[in-house]
C-alpha positions in Angstrom: 12.6 353.4 32.8 12.4 353.8 36.5 11.6 350.1 36.7 14.7 349.0 34.5 16.8 351.1 37.1 15.4 349.7 40.1 15.8 346.1 38.7 19.5 346.9 37.6 20.4 348.2 41.2 18.6 345.1 42.7 20.8 342.9 40.7 24.0 345.0 41.6 23.0 344.9 45.2 22.6 341.1 44.9 25.9 340.6 43.1 28.0 342.7 45.3 26.8 341.2 48.5 29.4 340.6 50.7 29.7 337.4 52.7 30.8 337.9 56.5 33.2 335.4 57.9 31.7 333.4 60.7 33.1 334.5 64.0 32.6 331.7 66.1 33.5 328.0 66.4 31.2 325.2 67.8 33.7 323.0 69.6 32.7 319.4 70.8 35.4 318.5 73.7 36.1 314.9 74.0 37.6 313.6 77.0 40.3 310.7 76.7 41.3 308.8 80.0 44.6 307.3 80.5 43.1 303.7 80.8 40.1 304.2 78.6 37.4 304.5 81.4 34.3 306.1 80.4 33.4 309.6 82.2 29.5 309.8 82.9 29.8 313.3 83.9 32.0 316.0 85.2 31.8 320.0 86.0 34.5 322.4 85.9 34.8 325.1 88.8 35.1 328.6 86.9 36.4 330.1 90.2 39.9 328.4 90.2 42.5 330.3 88.6 44.2 327.4 86.9 40.8 326.5 84.9 40.8 328.3 81.7 39.3 327.9 78.4 41.3 331.1 77.3 41.3 333.1 73.8 44.7 334.5 73.7 43.7 336.7 70.9 40.8 338.7 72.9 41.6 337.6 76.4 38.1 336.2 76.9 38.0 333.4 79.3 34.9 330.8 78.8 33.3 328.7 81.2 33.2 324.9 80.9 30.3 323.7 79.9 29.0 320.6 82.0 30.4 317.2 80.5 27.9 314.1 79.7 29.2 310.7 78.4 32.7 312.4 78.3 31.7 315.2 76.0 30.7 318.7 76.0 30.0 321.4 73.2 31.1 325.1 73.6 30.7 328.0 71.1 33.5 330.3 71.3 35.1 332.9 69.2 37.6 331.7 66.5 41.2 332.1 67.7 44.1 330.7 69.5 43.2 329.0 72.8 45.2 328.1 76.2 43.0 325.3 77.8 43.4 324.0 81.3 41.3 322.4 83.9 40.9 320.4 87.0 37.2 318.8 86.7 35.2 316.9 89.5 34.0 313.7 87.6 31.7 310.7 88.2 33.2 307.5 86.1 30.8 305.2 84.4 31.4 302.7 87.2 29.9 305.4 89.9 33.5 306.4 91.3 34.2 309.9 91.7 37.5 311.2 90.8 39.1 314.6 90.1 40.4 314.9 86.4 43.1 317.2 85.1 43.9 318.3 81.6 47.0 320.5 81.1 48.7 319.8 78.0 47.4 322.8 76.0 47.8 325.1 79.1 50.7 327.2 77.7 50.8 329.6 74.7 53.4 327.3 73.1 51.0 324.4 73.1 47.8 326.3 72.6 45.0 325.2 70.1 43.9 327.0 67.0 40.1 326.6 67.1 39.5 328.4 63.4 36.9 326.2 61.7 33.2 326.8 62.0 32.9 323.3 63.9 35.9 321.5 65.5 36.6 318.3 67.5 39.0 318.7 70.2 40.0 315.4 72.3 41.7 316.3 75.5 43.8 313.8 77.4 43.1 313.6 81.1 45.1 312.4 84.1 43.6 311.1 87.4 44.5 313.4 90.3 42.6 311.2 93.0 
């Protein structure tokens, strides 16, 4: 009898197991230059006030990862994001440039990052 109750309790526990939703999204950020030139590497200085990967729901501002071959991956909490940066880049031809992305800098143009995995292409402009 005890064995039957234990089996029944285990079966009920297994059937009623609640699946918790994933809270984070893994985002691959891809840089798109105006002339199609490749970006070998880029860093974003987190101390500059305009550089943000800001979750508008939580107020958390995530630091940008280093970019390699025009791409970077970041893991963030799912939500709505305001994104902008000025980054120091080395282009594929070896030249140094400052790149800016600002098309998602205000809440009206914020980005929804709500899937478990996302690819986000950011258009950049050359500052100098």
